[in-house]
DSSP file (Angstrom, degrees, kcal/mol; ACC not computed):
  #  RESIDUE AA STRUCTURE BP1 BP2  ACC     N-H-->O    O-->H-N    N-H-->O    O-->H-N    TCO  KAPPA ALPHA  PHI   PSI    X-CA   Y-CA   Z-CA
    1    1 A M              0   0    0      0, 0.0     2,-0.3     0, 0.0     0, 0.0   0.000 360.0 360.0 360.0 135.3  105.8   70.6   94.0
    2    2 A Q        -     0   0    0      2,-0.0     2,-0.1     1,-0.0     0, 0.0  -0.865 360.0-115.7-114.9 149.1  102.5   72.3   94.8
    3    3 A L        -     0   0    0     -2,-0.3     4,-0.0     1,-0.1    -1,-0.0  -0.474  22.5-124.1 -76.9 152.6  101.4   74.1   97.9
    4    4 A G  S    S+     0   0    0      1,-0.2    -1,-0.1    -2,-0.1    -2,-0.0   0.834  94.9  16.6 -66.8 -32.5   98.5   72.7   99.8
    5    5 A Q  S    S-     0   0    0      0, 0.0    -1,-0.2     0, 0.0     2,-0.1  -0.984  91.6 -98.0-138.6 150.2   96.6   75.9   99.6
    6    6 A P        -     0   0    0      0, 0.0     2,-0.3     0, 0.0    -2,-0.0  -0.395  42.0-164.2 -67.7 145.2   96.9   79.0   97.4
    7    7 A V        -     0   0    0     -2,-0.1    50,-0.1    50,-0.0    -4,-0.0  -0.889  19.4-109.5-129.0 159.3   98.8   81.9   99.0
    8    8 A F        -     0   0    0     48,-0.5     2,-2.0    -2,-0.3    48,-0.0  -0.557  31.6-113.6 -83.5 151.2   99.2   85.6   98.3
    9    9 A P    >>  +     0   0    0      0, 0.0     4,-1.7     0, 0.0     3,-0.8  -0.494  47.5 169.9 -80.4  70.3  102.5   87.0   97.0
   10   10 A T  H 3>  +     0   0    0     -2,-2.0     4,-2.8     1,-0.3     5,-0.2   0.810  67.0  60.6 -60.2 -34.5  103.0   89.0  100.2
   11   11 A P  H 3> S+     0   0    0      0, 0.0     4,-2.1     0, 0.0    -1,-0.3   0.912 107.0  47.6 -59.8 -38.2  106.6   90.0   99.5
   12   12 A F  H <> S+     0   0    0     -3,-0.8     4,-2.2     2,-0.2    -2,-0.2   0.931 112.0  49.1 -64.8 -45.3  105.4   91.8   96.4
   13   13 A Y  H  X S+     0   0    0     -4,-1.7     4,-2.6     1,-0.2     5,-0.2   0.895 110.3  52.1 -60.8 -40.0  102.6   93.5   98.3
   14   14 A E  H  X S+     0   0    0     -4,-2.8     4,-2.8     2,-0.2     5,-0.2   0.903 108.0  50.8 -64.1 -41.0  105.1   94.5  101.0
   15   15 A I  H  X S+     0   0    0     -4,-2.1     4,-2.0    -5,-0.2    -1,-0.2   0.923 112.5  46.6 -61.8 -44.2  107.4   96.1   98.4
   16   16 A V  H  X S+     0   0    0     -4,-2.2     4,-1.7     2,-0.2    -2,-0.2   0.927 115.2  45.8 -64.4 -45.4  104.6   98.1   96.9
   17   17 A M  H  X S+     0   0    0     -4,-2.6     4,-2.2     1,-0.2    -2,-0.2   0.893 112.7  49.6 -66.6 -40.0  103.3   99.2  100.3
   18   18 A M  H  X S+     0   0    0     -4,-2.8     4,-2.5     2,-0.2    -1,-0.2   0.836 107.4  54.9 -70.2 -31.0  106.7  100.2  101.6
   19   19 A A  H  X S+     0   0    0     -4,-2.0     4,-2.2    -5,-0.2    -1,-0.2   0.894 109.2  48.7 -64.6 -38.7  107.4  102.2   98.4
   20   20 A G  H  X S+     0   0    0     -4,-1.7     4,-2.3     2,-0.2    -2,-0.2   0.902 110.6  49.8 -65.3 -41.6  104.2  104.1   99.2
   21   21 A I  H  X S+     0   0    0     -4,-2.2     4,-2.8     2,-0.2     5,-0.2   0.904 109.6  52.0 -63.5 -41.4  105.3  104.6  102.8
   22   22 A F  H  X S+     0   0    0     -4,-2.5     4,-2.8     1,-0.2    -2,-0.2   0.924 109.1  50.1 -59.1 -44.5  108.7  105.9  101.5
   23   23 A A  H  X S+     0   0    0     -4,-2.2     4,-2.1     2,-0.2    -2,-0.2   0.901 111.6  48.4 -62.5 -41.2  106.8  108.3   99.2
   24   24 A I  H  X S+     0   0    0     -4,-2.3     4,-1.8     2,-0.2    -2,-0.2   0.946 114.4  45.0 -63.7 -48.1  104.7  109.6  102.1
   25   25 A L  H  X S+     0   0    0     -4,-2.8     4,-1.2     1,-0.2    -2,-0.2   0.881 111.8  52.9 -64.8 -37.9  107.7  110.1  104.3
   26   26 A W  H  < S+     0   0    0     -4,-2.8     4,-0.4    -5,-0.2     3,-0.2   0.894 110.3  47.9 -64.0 -39.8  109.7  111.7  101.6
   27   27 A A  H  < S+     0   0    0     -4,-2.1     3,-0.4     1,-0.2     4,-0.3   0.833 115.2  45.8 -69.3 -32.2  106.9  114.2  101.0
   28   28 A L  H >X S+     0   0    0     -4,-1.8     4,-2.1     1,-0.2     3,-0.6   0.635  86.7  91.6 -84.3 -14.5  106.6  114.9  104.7
   29   29 A R  T 3< S+     0   0    0     -4,-1.2    -1,-0.2     1,-0.3    -2,-0.1   0.793  95.9  33.3 -58.1 -33.5  110.3  115.3  105.4
   30   30 A T  T 34 S+     0   0    0     -3,-0.4    -1,-0.3    -4,-0.4    -2,-0.1   0.629 116.0  56.8 -96.0 -15.2  110.5  119.1  104.8
   31   31 A R  T <4 S+     0   0    0     -3,-0.6     2,-0.6    -4,-0.3    -2,-0.2   0.784  89.1  79.4 -86.3 -28.7  107.0  119.9  106.1
   32   32 A I     <  +     0   0    0     -4,-2.1     6,-0.1     1,-0.2    -1,-0.0  -0.713  50.1 175.1 -88.1 121.4  107.4  118.4  109.6
   33   33 A K        +     0   0    0     -2,-0.6     2,-0.5     2,-0.1    -1,-0.2   0.591  48.8  98.7-101.4 -13.6  109.2  120.7  111.9
   34   34 A V  S >  S-     0   0    0      1,-0.1     3,-1.7     2,-0.0     4,-0.5  -0.666  80.4-119.5 -80.8 121.0  109.0  118.8  115.2
   35   35 A T  T 3  S+     0   0    0     -2,-0.5    -2,-0.1     1,-0.3    -1,-0.1  -0.395  95.1  12.2 -62.7 127.4  112.2  116.9  115.8
   36   36 A G  T 3> S+     0   0    0     -2,-0.2     4,-1.4     3,-0.0     3,-0.3   0.206  93.9 108.6  93.4 -14.5  111.5  113.1  116.0
   37   37 A M  H <> S+     0   0    0     -3,-1.7     4,-2.2     1,-0.2     5,-0.2   0.880  73.6  57.5 -64.3 -38.4  107.9  113.3  114.6
   38   38 A L  H  > S+     0   0    0     -4,-0.5     4,-2.3     1,-0.2    -1,-0.2   0.865 103.7  54.6 -60.9 -36.1  108.8  111.7  111.3
   39   39 A F  H  > S+     0   0    0     -3,-0.3     4,-2.3     2,-0.2    -1,-0.2   0.924 108.9  46.4 -62.9 -44.9  110.2  108.7  113.2
   40   40 A F  H  X S+     0   0    0     -4,-1.4     4,-2.0     2,-0.2    -2,-0.2   0.841 111.0  52.1 -70.6 -31.8  106.9  108.1  115.0
   41   41 A I  H  X S+     0   0    0     -4,-2.2     4,-2.5     2,-0.2    -1,-0.2   0.915 109.1  51.8 -64.0 -42.6  104.9  108.6  111.8
   42   42 A Y  H  X S+     0   0    0     -4,-2.3     4,-2.8     1,-0.2     5,-0.3   0.919 107.6  52.1 -58.0 -45.6  107.2  105.9  110.3
   43   43 A L  H  X S+     0   0    0     -4,-2.3     4,-2.0     1,-0.2    -1,-0.2   0.924 110.9  47.2 -58.7 -45.2  106.5  103.6  113.2
   44   44 A C  H  X S+     0   0    0     -4,-2.0     4,-2.2     1,-0.2    -1,-0.2   0.910 113.4  48.1 -63.5 -42.7  102.7  104.0  112.7
   45   45 A L  H  X S+     0   0    0     -4,-2.5     4,-2.4     2,-0.2    -2,-0.2   0.919 113.4  45.0 -67.8 -43.7  102.9  103.4  109.0
   46   46 A I  H  X S+     0   0    0     -4,-2.8     4,-2.5     2,-0.2    -1,-0.2   0.852 112.1  53.6 -70.5 -30.6  105.1  100.3  109.1
   47   47 A A  H  X S+     0   0    0     -4,-2.0     4,-2.4    -5,-0.3    -2,-0.2   0.924 110.6  46.2 -65.8 -43.3  103.0   98.9  111.9
   48   48 A A  H  X S+     0   0    0     -4,-2.2     4,-2.4     2,-0.2    -2,-0.2   0.911 112.9  50.7 -64.2 -41.9   99.8   99.4  109.8
   49   49 A E  H  X S+     0   0    0     -4,-2.4     4,-2.3     1,-0.2    -2,-0.2   0.936 112.4  45.7 -60.8 -47.4  101.6   97.8  106.8
   50   50 A R  H  X S+     0   0    0     -4,-2.5     4,-2.3     1,-0.2    -1,-0.2   0.900 111.5  52.1 -64.4 -41.4  102.7   94.8  108.8
   51   51 A F  H  X S+     0   0    0     -4,-2.4     4,-1.0     1,-0.2    -1,-0.2   0.926 111.5  46.6 -61.8 -44.9   99.3   94.3  110.4
   52   52 A L  H >X S+     0   0    0     -4,-2.4     4,-0.6     1,-0.2     3,-0.5   0.904 112.2  49.9 -64.8 -41.8   97.5   94.4  107.0
   53   53 A I  H >X S+     0   0    0     -4,-2.3     3,-1.2     1,-0.2     4,-0.8   0.890 105.6  57.4 -64.1 -38.6  100.0   92.0  105.4
   54   54 A E  H 3< S+     0   0    0     -4,-2.3    -1,-0.2     1,-0.3    -2,-0.2   0.763  94.7  66.9 -65.0 -24.1   99.6   89.6  108.3
   55   55 A K  H << S+     0   0    0     -4,-1.0    -1,-0.3    -3,-0.5    -2,-0.2   0.787 110.8  34.0 -67.2 -26.3   95.9   89.4  107.6
   56   56 A I  H << S+     0   0    0     -3,-1.2   -48,-0.5    -4,-0.6     2,-0.2   0.473 101.1  95.3-106.5  -3.4   96.6   87.6  104.3
   57   57 A R  S  < S-     0   0    0     -4,-0.8     2,-0.9    -3,-0.2   -50,-0.0  -0.597  78.5-120.4 -87.9 149.0   99.6   85.7  105.3
   58   58 A V        +     0   0    0     -2,-0.2     2,-0.3     2,-0.0    -3,-0.1  -0.804  56.1 139.4 -92.0 106.4   99.4   82.1  106.5
   59   59 A N        -     0   0    0     -2,-0.9     2,-0.3    -5,-0.2    11,-0.0  -0.900  57.8 -85.9-141.2 167.7  100.8   82.0  110.1
   60   60 A V        -     0   0    0     -2,-0.3    11,-0.5     1,-0.0     2,-0.3  -0.625  45.0-145.3 -77.4 132.2  100.1   80.5  113.5
   61   61 A S  E     -A   70   0A   0     -2,-0.3     2,-0.4     9,-0.2     9,-0.3  -0.703   8.8-158.5-100.1 152.5   97.6   82.5  115.6
   62   62 A H  E     -A   69   0A   0      7,-3.3     7,-3.2    -2,-0.3     2,-0.6  -0.964  24.0-117.0-125.2 144.8   97.5   83.0  119.3
   63   63 A E  E     +A   68   0A   0     -2,-0.4     2,-0.5     5,-0.2     5,-0.2  -0.736  35.0 176.1 -86.9 121.5   94.5   84.0  121.3
   64   64 A V  E >  S-A   67   0A   0      3,-3.3     3,-1.7    -2,-0.6    -2,-0.0  -0.972  72.2 -22.1-127.4 114.8   95.0   87.3  123.0
   65   65 A L  T 3  S-     0   0    0     -2,-0.5    -1,-0.1     1,-0.3     3,-0.1   0.853 128.4 -50.2  53.8  38.5   92.0   88.8  125.0
   66   66 A G  T 3  S+     0   0    0      1,-0.2     2,-0.4     0, 0.0    -1,-0.3   0.507 119.5 107.8  81.9   5.0   89.6   86.6  123.0
   67   67 A I  E <   -A   64   0A   0     -3,-1.7    -3,-3.3    -5,-0.0     2,-0.7  -0.951  69.1-128.6-117.8 134.4   91.1   87.7  119.6
   68   68 A N  E     +A   63   0A   0     -2,-0.4     2,-0.3    -5,-0.2    -5,-0.2  -0.724  41.4 163.6 -82.3 116.7   93.2   85.4  117.4
   69   69 A L  E     -A   62   0A   0     -7,-3.2    -7,-3.3    -2,-0.7     2,-0.1  -0.964  33.6-126.8-132.5 148.3   96.4   87.3  116.5
   70   70 A T  E  >  -A   61   0A   0     -2,-0.3     4,-2.1    -9,-0.3     5,-0.2  -0.467  35.0-106.0 -84.4 166.6   99.7   86.3  115.0
   71   71 A Q  H  > S+     0   0    0    -11,-0.5     4,-2.2     1,-0.2     5,-0.2   0.897 122.2  51.9 -59.7 -40.9  102.9   87.3  116.8
   72   72 A A  H  > S+     0   0    0      1,-0.2     4,-2.4     2,-0.2    -1,-0.2   0.849 107.2  52.7 -66.2 -34.2  103.6   89.9  114.1
   73   73 A E  H  > S+     0   0    0      2,-0.2     4,-2.3     1,-0.2    -1,-0.2   0.899 108.7  49.9 -67.3 -39.9  100.1   91.4  114.5
   74   74 A I  H  X S+     0   0    0     -4,-2.1     4,-2.1     2,-0.2    -2,-0.2   0.931 112.6  46.7 -62.3 -45.9  100.7   91.8  118.3
   75   75 A I  H  X S+     0   0    0     -4,-2.2     4,-2.6     1,-0.2    -2,-0.2   0.895 110.6  53.8 -63.2 -40.1  104.1   93.5  117.6
   76   76 A S  H  X S+     0   0    0     -4,-2.4     4,-2.6     2,-0.2    -2,-0.2   0.906 107.7  49.8 -61.1 -42.7  102.4   95.7  115.0
   77   77 A I  H  X S+     0   0    0     -4,-2.3     4,-2.5     2,-0.2    -1,-0.2   0.925 111.8  48.4 -62.2 -44.5   99.8   96.8  117.5
   78   78 A L  H  X S+     0   0    0     -4,-2.1     4,-2.3     1,-0.2    -2,-0.2   0.901 112.6  48.3 -63.0 -41.3  102.5   97.6  120.1
   79   79 A L  H  X S+     0   0    0     -4,-2.6     4,-2.6     2,-0.2    -2,-0.2   0.898 111.5  50.1 -65.4 -40.2  104.5   99.6  117.5
   80   80 A F  H  X S+     0   0    0     -4,-2.6     4,-2.6     2,-0.2    -2,-0.2   0.930 111.9  46.9 -64.6 -45.1  101.4  101.5  116.4
   81   81 A V  H  X S+     0   0    0     -4,-2.5     4,-2.8     2,-0.2     5,-0.2   0.906 112.7  50.5 -62.9 -41.3  100.5  102.4  120.0
   82   82 A T  H  X S+     0   0    0     -4,-2.3     4,-2.8    -5,-0.2     5,-0.2   0.913 110.8  49.6 -62.0 -42.8  104.2  103.4  120.6
   83   83 A G  H  X S+     0   0    0     -4,-2.6     4,-2.5     2,-0.2    -2,-0.2   0.915 113.1  45.7 -62.2 -44.5  104.1  105.6  117.4
   84   84 A L  H  X S+     0   0    0     -4,-2.6     4,-2.6     2,-0.2    -2,-0.2   0.926 114.8  47.3 -64.7 -44.4  100.9  107.3  118.5
   85   85 A A  H  X S+     0   0    0     -4,-2.8     4,-2.6     2,-0.2    -2,-0.2   0.927 114.3  46.7 -63.5 -44.9  102.1  107.8  122.0
   86   86 A G  H  X S+     0   0    0     -4,-2.8     4,-2.6     2,-0.2    -2,-0.2   0.910 113.6  47.7 -63.9 -43.1  105.4  109.2  120.9
   87   87 A A  H  X S+     0   0    0     -4,-2.5     4,-2.6    -5,-0.2    -1,-0.2   0.905 113.0  49.2 -65.0 -41.1  103.8  111.5  118.3
   88   88 A G  H  X S+     0   0    0     -4,-2.6     4,-2.5    -5,-0.2    -2,-0.2   0.914 112.0  48.2 -63.1 -43.0  101.3  112.7  120.9
   89   89 A W  H  X S+     0   0    0     -4,-2.6     4,-1.9     2,-0.2    -2,-0.2   0.922 113.6  46.7 -64.7 -44.4  104.1  113.4  123.4
   90   90 A L  H  < S+     0   0    0     -4,-2.6    -2,-0.2     2,-0.2    -1,-0.2   0.904 112.8  49.5 -63.9 -40.6  106.2  115.2  120.9
   91   91 A W  H >< S+     0   0    0     -4,-2.6     3,-1.0     1,-0.2     4,-0.2   0.909 111.0  49.7 -64.8 -41.6  103.2  117.3  119.7
   92   92 A K  H 3< S+     0   0    0     -4,-2.5     3,-0.3     1,-0.2    -1,-0.2   0.877 120.2  36.3 -63.8 -37.7  102.3  118.2  123.2
   93   93 A N  T >< S+     0   0    0     -4,-1.9     3,-0.5     1,-0.2    -1,-0.2   0.100  82.3 116.0-102.6  20.6  105.9  119.3  124.0
   94   94 A R  T <  S+     0   0    0     -3,-1.0    -1,-0.2     1,-0.2   -59,-0.1   0.777  75.0  48.8 -65.8 -28.6  106.7  120.8  120.6
   95   95 A T  T 3  S+     0   0    0     -3,-0.3     2,-0.4    -4,-0.2    -1,-0.2   0.738  96.4  81.0 -85.6 -21.4  107.2  124.4  121.9
   96   96 A S    <         0   0    0     -3,-0.5    -3,-0.0     1,-0.2     0, 0.0  -0.683 360.0 360.0 -87.1 137.4  109.5  123.5  124.7
   97   97 A G              0   0    0     -2,-0.4    -1,-0.2     0, 0.0    -2,-0.1   0.420 360.0 360.0  95.0 360.0  113.1  123.0  124.0
């Protein structure tokens, strides 16, 4: 059986990208002193990874504010914004507590 159109091996790409994210987080684990910051960095990195993978994946798109996005891309954007907001909030309040 053949597919109607050629597709990318996205699971392989995801494994490679997540291994890179693991390496980044592992390197940062002792350098980051703000409690919870590593989690928000993780959120931003996995959101970016998912968004990039969704660009080459064959999925159903939905129009959001005039832009065609998949459900996973919408969730990725929300996770990235949450990660940035959380990291910003932690950075702003890092000396208190």
